[in-house]
N, CA and C of each residue as an Amber inpcrd file, in Angstrom:
protein
   519
 -28.2260000  14.9110000  13.9360000 -27.1970000  15.4610000  13.0900000
 -26.7960000  14.4360000  12.0330000 -26.7770000  14.8000000  10.8030000
 -26.3890000  13.9210000   9.7000000 -24.8800000  13.6640000   9.7460000
 -24.4850000  12.5270000   9.2360000 -23.0700000  12.1890000   9.2010000
 -22.6760000  11.8130000   7.7900000 -21.4090000  12.0020000   7.4770000
 -20.9010000  11.6080000   6.1750000 -20.1890000  10.2780000   6.2240000
 -20.1720000   9.6680000   7.3970000 -19.5170000   8.3790000   7.5320000
 -20.3050000   7.3040000   6.7790000 -19.5730000   6.3690000   6.1710000
 -20.1930000   5.2500000   5.4670000 -20.0270000   4.0060000   6.3210000
 -21.0540000   3.6490000   7.0620000 -20.9800000   2.4870000   7.9220000
 -21.2550000   1.2190000   7.1170000 -20.5780000   0.1330000   7.4870000
 -20.7440000  -1.1240000   6.7690000 -21.8300000  -1.9600000   7.4440000
 -23.0440000  -1.5030000   7.2730000 -24.1990000  -2.2310000   7.7610000
 -24.9840000  -2.6920000   6.5510000 -25.1810000  -3.9990000   6.4350000
 -25.8520000  -4.5520000   5.2670000 -27.1000000  -5.2970000   5.7160000
 -28.1730000  -5.1740000   4.9590000 -29.3880000  -5.8960000   5.2500000
 -30.1890000  -6.0770000   3.9630000 -30.9450000  -7.1700000   3.8860000
 -31.7530000  -7.3910000   2.7100000 -33.1040000  -6.6910000   2.8380000
 -33.5140000  -6.4510000   4.0590000 -34.8040000  -5.7820000   4.2860000
 -34.5740000  -4.5590000   5.1670000 -35.5580000  -3.6840000   5.2050000
 -35.4330000  -2.5080000   6.0660000 -34.5590000  -1.4430000   5.4490000
 -33.7490000  -0.8060000   6.2690000 -32.9100000   0.3190000   5.8190000
 -31.9080000  -0.1700000   4.7780000 -31.6480000   0.6570000   3.7860000
 -30.6500000   0.2790000   2.7880000 -29.2540000   0.2260000   3.3960000
 -28.3440000  -0.4970000   2.7680000 -26.9590000  -0.5190000   3.2920000
 -26.4100000   0.8910000   3.3890000 -25.5410000   1.0690000   4.3490000
 -24.9270000   2.3950000   4.5420000 -23.7620000   2.6350000   3.5850000
 -23.3570000   1.6000000   2.8900000 -22.2720000   1.7450000   1.9190000
 -22.7320000   1.0310000   0.6500000 -22.5240000   1.6420000  -0.4670000
 -23.0750000   1.0700000  -1.6890000 -22.0740000   0.2310000  -2.4920000
 -20.8050000   0.3180000  -2.1340000 -19.7960000  -0.4380000  -2.8830000
 -18.8430000  -1.1020000  -1.9100000 -18.3540000  -2.2490000  -2.3180000
 -17.3120000  -2.8850000  -1.5540000 -15.9840000  -2.2300000  -1.9270000
 -14.9450000  -2.4110000  -1.1230000 -13.6380000  -1.8240000  -1.4690000
 -13.1620000  -2.3250000  -2.8200000 -12.3630000  -1.5240000  -3.5070000
 -11.8400000  -1.9330000  -4.8130000 -11.1410000  -3.2820000  -4.7600000
 -10.4600000  -3.5530000  -3.6710000  -9.7580000  -4.8280000  -3.5400000
 -10.6350000  -5.9520000  -3.0400000 -11.9120000  -5.6860000  -2.7720000
 -12.8360000  -6.6950000  -2.2730000 -12.6510000  -6.9570000  -0.7930000
 -13.4340000  -7.8770000  -0.2730000 -13.2100000  -8.2970000   1.1140000
 -13.5730000  -9.7580000   1.2560000 -12.8860000 -10.4000000   2.2100000
 -13.0510000 -11.8270000   2.4480000 -13.4130000 -12.0600000   3.9060000
 -14.3040000 -13.0040000   4.1340000 -14.6560000 -13.4410000   5.4740000
 -14.2590000 -14.9060000   5.5400000 -13.3270000 -15.2060000   6.4290000
 -12.7280000 -16.5430000   6.4560000 -12.6510000 -17.1110000   7.8680000
 -12.6320000 -18.4380000   7.9620000 -12.3160000 -19.1320000   9.1950000
 -11.0080000 -19.8720000   8.9990000 -10.2080000 -19.9270000  10.0440000
  -8.9340000 -20.6440000  10.0460000  -8.9080000 -21.5790000  11.2450000
  -8.2960000 -22.7440000  11.0650000  -8.0980000 -23.6960000  12.1490000
  -6.5960000 -23.7910000  12.3800000  -6.1940000 -23.4050000  13.5760000
  -4.7850000 -23.4390000  13.9360000  -4.6070000 -24.4670000  15.0440000
  -3.9610000 -25.5680000  14.6910000  -3.6920000 -26.6480000  15.6380000
  -2.2040000 -26.7040000  15.9110000  -1.8480000 -26.6620000  17.1990000
  -0.4510000 -26.8700000  17.5070000  -0.2670000 -28.3020000  18.0740000
   0.9670000 -28.7670000  17.9350000   1.2760000 -30.0960000  18.4690000
   1.1670000 -30.0250000  19.9860000   0.5050000 -30.9880000  20.5630000
   0.2970000 -30.9900000  22.0100000   1.6290000 -30.8780000  22.7390000
   1.7350000 -29.8810000  23.6250000   2.9570000 -29.6620000  24.3890000
   4.0220000 -28.8890000  23.6550000   3.8000000 -28.5530000  22.3880000
   4.7940000 -27.8080000  21.5900000   4.0770000 -26.6700000  20.8620000
   3.7980000 -25.5710000  21.5260000   2.9940000 -24.5000000  20.9450000
   3.6040000 -23.8280000  19.7150000   4.9110000 -23.9830000  19.4940000
   5.5460000 -23.4030000  18.3140000   5.3880000 -24.2590000  17.0620000
   4.9570000 -25.4940000  17.2290000   4.7570000 -26.3750000  16.0730000
   3.2890000 -26.3320000  15.6830000   3.0350000 -25.7960000  14.4890000
   1.6770000 -25.5390000  13.9950000   1.4030000 -26.4670000  12.8110000
   0.1890000 -26.9520000  12.7210000  -0.2060000 -27.7910000  11.5950000
  -0.3020000 -26.9280000  10.3220000   0.5370000 -27.2240000   9.3530000
   0.5530000 -26.5490000   8.0640000   0.5450000 -27.5820000   6.9610000
   0.0960000 -27.1460000   5.8030000   0.0700000 -28.0570000   4.6670000
   0.5390000 -27.4220000   3.3970000   0.9370000 -28.2750000   2.4750000
   1.2080000 -27.8850000   1.0830000   0.1480000 -28.6020000   0.2730000
  -0.7420000 -27.8200000  -0.3100000  -1.9240000 -28.4130000  -0.9300000
  -1.5930000 -29.1820000  -2.2060000  -2.4330000 -30.1460000  -2.4820000
  -2.3280000 -30.9630000  -3.6850000  -3.2150000 -30.3270000  -4.7540000
  -2.6370000 -29.4420000  -5.5350000  -3.4000000 -28.7090000  -6.5430000
  -3.7910000 -29.5810000  -7.7260000  -3.0580000 -30.6450000  -7.9480000
  -3.3190000 -31.4930000  -9.1140000  -4.4970000 -32.4340000  -8.9090000
  -4.6840000 -32.9060000  -7.6950000  -5.6740000 -33.9650000  -7.4830000
  -6.8620000 -33.5890000  -6.5810000  -6.7050000 -32.5800000  -5.7310000
  -7.7700000 -32.2290000  -4.7970000  -8.6760000 -31.1490000  -5.3980000
  -9.9050000 -31.1280000  -4.9510000 -10.8980000 -30.1790000  -5.4490000
 -10.8790000 -28.8770000  -4.6340000  -9.8010000 -28.1060000  -4.7580000
  -9.6410000 -26.9060000  -3.9420000 -10.6640000 -25.8240000  -4.2800000
 -11.2100000 -25.8510000  -5.4520000 -12.2640000 -24.8820000  -5.7760000
 -13.4700000 -25.0830000  -4.8550000 -13.7520000 -26.3200000  -4.5350000
 -14.8940000 -26.6440000  -3.6730000 -14.5440000 -26.5550000  -2.1930000
 -13.4090000 -27.1150000  -1.7790000 -13.1060000 -27.1690000  -0.3470000
 -12.3590000 -25.9390000   0.1580000 -11.7240000 -25.1880000  -0.7230000
 -10.9170000 -24.0590000  -0.2570000 -11.1210000 -22.7690000  -0.9790000
 -12.1180000 -22.6910000  -1.8490000 -12.4060000 -21.4590000  -2.5940000
 -11.2170000 -20.9780000  -3.4290000 -10.4360000 -21.9320000  -3.9500000
  -9.2840000 -21.5880000  -4.7920000  -9.4850000 -22.1610000  -6.1860000
  -9.5190000 -21.2830000  -7.1880000  -9.5760000 -21.7970000  -8.5540000
  -8.2650000 -22.4990000  -8.8720000  -8.2330000 -23.2400000  -9.9740000
  -7.0670000 -24.0820000 -10.3060000  -5.7600000 -23.2700000 -10.3360000
  -5.7770000 -22.1030000 -10.9600000  -4.5670000 -21.2850000 -11.0680000
  -4.0780000 -20.8580000  -9.6920000  -4.9760000 -20.4010000  -8.8500000
  -4.5710000 -19.9680000  -7.5050000  -4.1310000 -21.1590000  -6.6630000
  -4.7580000 -22.3140000  -6.8480000  -4.3370000 -23.5040000  -6.1230000
  -2.9030000 -23.9060000  -6.4980000  -2.6010000 -23.8590000  -7.7900000
  -1.2210000 -24.1870000  -8.2410000  -0.2270000 -23.2000000  -7.6540000
  -0.5370000 -21.9340000  -7.7150000   0.3610000 -20.8840000  -7.1580000
   0.5660000 -21.0950000  -5.6680000  -0.4990000 -21.3710000  -4.9460000
  -0.4160000 -21.5130000  -3.4940000   0.1130000 -22.8610000  -3.0360000
   0.2410000 -23.8070000  -3.9390000   0.7390000 -25.1270000  -3.5550000
   2.2370000 -25.1260000  -3.2710000   2.8960000 -24.0270000  -3.5820000
   4.3410000 -23.9580000  -3.4300000   4.7940000 -23.6140000  -2.0140000
   3.8830000 -23.1570000  -1.1680000   4.2540000 -22.7700000   0.1860000
   3.3480000 -23.3830000   1.2310000   3.6920000 -23.1560000   2.4920000
   2.8900000 -23.6660000   3.5960000   1.6410000 -22.8470000   3.7730000
   0.5410000 -23.5370000   4.0140000  -0.7530000 -22.8680000   4.2380000
  -1.3830000 -23.3980000   5.5270000  -2.1710000 -22.5370000   6.1490000
  -3.0280000 -22.9600000   7.2520000  -4.2970000 -23.5660000   6.6910000
  -4.8890000 -24.5140000   7.3770000  -6.2130000 -24.9490000   6.9780000
  -7.2120000 -23.8050000   7.2200000  -7.8140000 -23.3570000   6.1780000
  -8.7460000 -22.2330000   6.2800000  -9.5100000 -22.0600000   4.9980000
 -10.5900000 -21.2920000   5.0610000 -11.4190000 -21.1060000   3.8840000
 -12.3560000 -19.9330000   4.0990000 -12.7870000 -19.3370000   2.9750000
 -13.8530000 -18.3470000   3.0190000 -15.1300000 -19.0350000   3.5200000
 -15.9710000 -18.2820000   4.2020000 -17.2560000 -18.8050000   4.5890000
 -18.1330000 -18.9520000   3.3550000 -18.9450000 -19.9970000   3.3360000
 -19.9630000 -20.1620000   2.3070000 -21.1100000 -19.2310000   2.6800000
 -21.7330000 -18.6200000   1.7030000 -22.8300000 -17.6910000   1.9710000
 -23.8360000 -18.3200000   2.9300000 -24.1070000 -17.6430000   4.0420000
 -25.0490000 -18.1030000   5.0360000 -24.4530000 -19.0280000   6.1040000
 -23.1920000 -19.3720000   5.9870000 -22.5290000 -20.2830000   6.9050000
 -21.9550000 -19.4850000   8.0830000 -22.0560000 -20.0360000   9.2910000
 -21.4500000 -19.3990000  10.4460000 -19.9500000 -19.6840000  10.4720000
 -19.1760000 -18.8570000  11.1600000 -17.7440000 -19.1570000  11.2940000
 -17.5050000 -20.5220000  11.9550000 -18.3190000 -20.8900000  12.9310000
 -18.1690000 -22.1710000  13.6010000 -18.4370000 -23.3230000  12.6380000
 -19.4760000 -23.1900000  11.8160000 -19.7660000 -24.2370000  10.8270000
 -18.6460000 -24.3430000   9.7850000 -18.0640000 -23.1860000   9.4120000
 -16.9320000 -23.2100000   8.4780000 -15.7460000 -23.9430000   9.0840000
 -15.4690000 -23.6990000  10.3780000 -14.3660000 -24.3950000  11.0470000
 -14.6220000 -25.9070000  11.0670000 -15.8680000 -26.2870000  11.3240000
 -16.2280000 -27.7270000  11.2720000 -16.0460000 -28.3210000   9.8990000
 -16.3920000 -27.5520000   8.8760000 -16.2180000 -28.0100000   7.4920000
 -14.7280000 -28.1660000   7.1830000 -13.9160000 -27.2240000   7.6340000
 -12.4600000 -27.3120000   7.4230000 -11.9110000 -28.5680000   8.0930000
 -12.3330000 -28.8000000   9.3420000 -11.8620000 -29.9980000  10.0550000
 -12.2270000 -31.2640000   9.3000000 -13.4450000 -31.3280000   8.7850000
 -13.8990000 -32.5440000   8.1060000 -13.3190000 -32.6630000   6.7130000
 -13.4750000 -31.6320000   5.8790000 -13.1090000 -31.7590000   4.4660000
 -11.6120000 -31.6180000   4.2030000 -10.9410000 -30.7370000   4.9350000
  -9.5200000 -30.5060000   4.6710000  -8.6050000 -31.3610000   5.5280000
  -9.1050000 -31.7540000   6.7150000  -8.2190000 -32.4390000   7.6360000
  -8.6600000 -33.8250000   8.0420000  -9.9120000 -34.1950000   7.7730000
 -10.4070000 -35.5040000   8.1750000 -10.4240000 -35.6700000   9.7010000
 -10.7230000 -34.5790000  10.4170000 -10.7140000 -34.5770000  11.8850000
 -12.0510000 -34.0460000  12.4300000 -13.1770000 -34.6460000  12.0970000
 -14.4580000 -34.0580000  12.4870000 -14.6830000 -33.9520000  13.9930000
 -13.9640000 -34.7460000  14.7910000 -14.1560000 -34.7290000  16.2390000
 -13.1630000 -33.8390000  16.9890000 -12.3190000 -33.1110000  16.2730000
 -11.3200000 -32.2410000  16.9000000 -12.0060000 -31.1440000  17.7040000
 -11.5930000 -30.9470000  18.9460000 -12.1260000 -29.8760000  19.7940000
 -11.3660000 -28.5930000  19.4790000 -12.1200000 -27.4920000  19.4090000
 -11.5440000 -26.1750000  19.1070000 -11.9930000 -25.1460000  20.1410000
 -11.1540000 -24.1330000  20.3050000 -11.5270000 -22.9670000  21.0760000
 -11.6960000 -21.8000000  20.1000000 -12.5250000 -20.8420000  20.5030000
 -12.6750000 -19.6600000  19.6700000 -14.0900000 -19.4760000  19.2180000
 -14.2610000 -18.5160000  18.3760000 -13.2290000 -17.8860000  17.5610000
 -12.6250000 -16.6420000  18.1950000 -11.4060000 -16.3760000  17.8170000
 -10.7820000 -15.0800000  17.9670000 -11.0740000 -14.3690000  16.6450000
 -11.3560000 -13.0910000  16.6830000 -11.7680000 -12.3850000  15.4790000
 -10.7930000 -11.2300000  15.2150000 -10.3140000 -11.1710000  13.9760000
  -9.3930000 -10.1060000  13.5680000  -9.8490000  -9.5280000  12.2390000
  -9.4770000  -8.2960000  12.0360000  -9.7920000  -7.6270000  10.7830000
  -8.5700000  -6.8490000  10.3340000  -8.3710000  -6.8120000   9.0340000
  -7.2680000  -6.0300000   8.5060000  -7.6130000  -5.5300000   7.1140000
  -7.0030000  -4.4200000   6.7640000  -7.1400000  -3.8600000   5.4180000
  -5.7230000  -3.6600000   4.8930000  -5.5210000  -3.9910000   3.6320000
  -4.1610000  -3.8800000   3.0790000  -4.2150000  -3.7580000   1.5790000
  -3.0470000  -3.4570000   1.0280000  -2.8630000  -3.4090000  -0.4180000
  -3.2750000  -2.0870000  -1.0380000  -2.8070000  -1.8920000  -2.2310000
  -3.0930000  -0.6360000  -2.9250000  -4.5670000  -0.4470000  -3.2640000
  -5.3080000  -1.5640000  -3.3370000  -6.7420000  -1.4420000  -3.6630000
  -7.6240000  -1.5730000  -2.4260000  -7.0160000  -1.5460000  -1.2250000
  -7.7700000  -1.5600000   0.0120000  -8.6160000  -2.8150000   0.1700000
  -7.9580000  -3.9890000   0.1880000  -8.6470000  -5.2510000   0.4290000
  -8.9160000  -5.4060000   1.9250000 -10.0900000  -5.9000000   2.2720000
 -10.4560000  -6.1220000   3.6680000 -10.5400000  -7.6080000   3.9530000
 -10.0680000  -8.0070000   5.1270000 -10.2000000  -9.3810000   5.5980000
 -10.8460000  -9.3810000   6.9750000 -11.7880000 -10.2430000   7.1800000
 -12.3160000 -10.5290000   8.5060000 -12.0190000 -11.9950000   8.7350000
 -11.2740000 -12.2800000   9.7990000 -10.7700000 -13.6230000  10.0490000
 -11.2740000 -14.1530000  11.3950000 -11.8750000 -15.3250000  11.3590000
 -12.3090000 -16.0400000  12.5680000 -11.3060000 -17.1550000  12.7800000
 -10.5860000 -17.1100000  13.8780000  -9.5090000 -18.0510000  14.1250000
  -9.8920000 -18.9840000  15.2740000  -9.8510000 -20.2790000  14.9760000
 -10.1470000 -21.3180000  15.9620000  -8.8530000 -22.0580000  16.2750000
  -8.6280000 -22.3840000  17.5180000  -7.3700000 -23.0120000  17.9270000
  -7.6460000 -24.3230000  18.6440000  -6.6210000 -25.1650000  18.6430000
  -6.7010000 -26.4360000  19.3470000  -5.3300000 -27.0930000  19.3890000
  -5.2990000 -28.2820000  20.0010000  -4.0760000 -29.0470000  20.0980000
  -4.3320000 -30.4630000  19.5680000  -3.2750000 -31.0870000  19.1230000
  -3.4000000 -32.4470000  18.5800000  -2.0370000 -33.1410000  18.7180000
  -2.0800000 -34.4550000  18.8890000  -0.8400000 -35.2530000  18.9550000
  -0.4200000 -35.7510000  17.5950000  -1.3650000 -36.3130000  16.8490000
  -1.0700000 -37.0350000  15.6240000  -1.8870000 -36.4600000  14.4750000
  -1.2860000 -36.4200000  13.3060000  -1.9790000 -35.9930000  12.0940000
  -1.8420000 -37.1050000  11.0680000  -2.9620000 -37.4920000  10.4930000
  -2.9420000 -38.4950000   9.4160000  -2.8560000 -37.7690000   8.0780000
  -2.2900000 -38.4000000   7.0770000  -2.2730000 -37.8070000   5.7520000
  -3.7060000 -37.5600000   5.2710000  -3.8780000 -36.5330000   4.4630000
  -5.1920000 -36.2090000   3.9040000  -5.0060000 -35.9450000   2.4200000
  -5.8670000 -36.4550000   1.5600000  -5.6860000 -36.3270000   0.1140000
  -5.7380000 -34.8880000  -0.4040000  -6.2070000 -33.9460000   0.3870000
  -6.2410000 -32.5640000  -0.0610000  -4.8380000 -31.9290000  -0.0750000
  -3.9160000 -32.5730000   0.6180000  -2.5760000 -32.0000000   0.8200000
  -1.4920000 -32.9370000   0.2880000  -0.4720000 -32.3780000  -0.3440000
   0.7350000 -33.1580000  -0.6850000   1.4920000 -33.4790000   0.5900000
   1.4700000 -32.5160000   1.4980000   2.1650000 -32.6620000   2.7840000
   1.3070000 -31.9610000   3.8360000   1.1240000 -32.6070000   4.9720000
   0.3670000 -32.0460000   6.0800000   1.0780000 -32.4900000   7.3490000
   1.6780000 -31.5010000   8.0590000   2.5220000 -31.8580000   9.2050000
   2.6440000 -30.6780000  10.1440000   3.1140000 -30.9680000  11.3390000
   3.4240000 -29.8980000  12.2900000   4.7680000 -29.2940000  11.8850000
   4.8120000 -27.9700000  11.8250000   6.0100000 -27.2470000  11.4110000
   6.3670000 -26.2500000  12.4890000   7.6490000 -26.2000000  12.8510000
   8.1200000 -25.1940000  13.7930000   8.1740000 -23.8500000  13.0490000
   7.1700000 -23.0340000  13.2790000   7.0290000 -21.7940000  12.5040000
   8.1160000 -20.7850000  12.8250000   8.8340000 -20.9650000  13.9550000
   9.9320000 -20.0430000  14.2770000  11.1080000 -20.2210000  13.3200000
  11.1270000 -21.3440000  12.6010000  12.2150000 -21.6160000  11.6680000
  11.8560000 -21.2660000  10.2210000  10.6440000 -20.7890000   9.9890000
  10.2060000 -20.4500000   8.6390000  10.5330000 -18.9990000   8.2830000
  10.7750000 -18.8060000   7.0120000  10.9520000 -17.4590000   6.4670000
   9.6140000 -16.9980000   5.8730000   9.4660000 -15.7290000   5.6920000
   8.2600000 -15.1870000   5.0840000   7.9610000 -15.8620000   3.7510000
   8.9860000 -16.1140000   2.9550000   8.8160000 -16.7030000   1.6310000
   8.3730000 -18.1810000   1.6770000   8.4070000 -18.8040000   2.8570000
   7.9650000 -20.1810000   2.9830000   6.4520000 -20.3200000   3.0210000
   5.7480000 -19.2150000   3.2410000   4.2960000 -19.2330000   3.3820000
   3.6160000 -18.9680000   2.0490000   2.4770000 -19.6040000   1.8480000
   1.5730000 -19.2790000   0.7390000   0.4950000 -18.3640000   1.2780000
  -0.0250000 -17.5250000   0.4290000  -1.1920000 -16.6900000   0.7540000
  -0.9800000 -15.7800000   1.9670000   0.2370000 -15.4730000   2.3490000
   0.5060000 -14.6020000   3.4870000  -0.1380000 -15.1070000   4.7750000
  -0.2230000 -16.3830000   4.9630000  -0.8480000 -16.9110000   6.1780000
  -0.0710000 -16.6200000   7.4510000   1.1520000 -16.1260000   7.3260000
   1.8950000 -15.7510000   8.5240000   1.1880000 -14.6120000   9.2600000
   0.4190000 -13.7830000   8.5420000  -0.2990000 -12.6900000   9.2110000
  -1.3760000 -13.2480000  10.1500000  -2.0140000 -14.3450000   9.7850000
  -3.0110000 -14.9760000  10.6520000  -2.3110000 -15.5030000  11.9140000
  -1.1530000 -16.1280000  11.7480000  -0.3840000 -16.5920000  12.9200000
   0.0550000 -15.4200000  13.7800000   0.4200000 -14.3260000  13.1810000
   0.8500000 -13.1410000  13.9290000  -0.2760000 -12.6110000  14.8220000
  -1.4990000 -12.6600000  14.3420000  -2.6420000 -12.1920000  15.1270000
  -2.7270000 -12.8780000  16.4920000  -2.3370000 -14.1590000  16.5470000
  -2.4820000 -14.8830000  17.8010000  -1.1090000 -15.1140000  18.4750000
  -0.1110000 -14.3630000  18.0490000   1.1990000 -14.4100000  18.6900000
   2.0540000 -15.5890000  18.3320000   1.7800000 -16.2710000  17.2090000
   2.5600000 -17.4390000  16.8010000   3.5970000 -17.1370000  15.7250000
   3.6500000 -15.8990000  15.2540000   4.6260000 -15.5320000  14.2090000
   5.1850000 -14.1460000  14.5460000   6.4800000 -14.0740000  14.5910000
   7.1450000 -12.7840000  14.8760000   7.8110000 -12.2000000  13.6420000
   8.0570000 -13.0670000  12.6360000   8.6760000 -12.6220000  11.3940000
  10.0170000 -12.0950000  11.6100000
């Protein structure tokens, strides 16, 4: 029996994709690293990025304008996957390039998907978690510290990263 459903199956060889267009709002595939302070699960590592001096176009897939806009609020360490990169490799890249923590142990990924906005944007999020005692400054960020997210307001976040925290029960809003 034929179906009218448009399945999101993509391949370079063999059967053609079941859908010929991406959503009007596009879609993103991203990995996030969520580190809480050891023994304090409500304190999450967040940063305010250094848009003036760091190469966010390369390490975070943010052009200069978006980096400046997003530098005003707290962000999670995260990034879109590079074409052909696994979510695990992306998490390793985030640890090394954004945080200077290449040996950090992570659990995951937890995988979430959401669609939102008037143009139907899709997100697929791979979330890796871990714990840490100490954080060293990193030149990608103006500020990088553990923040008690229960004390933050929605407006304190950049890029709506509170939704990623909500997926794993760290944000109630």
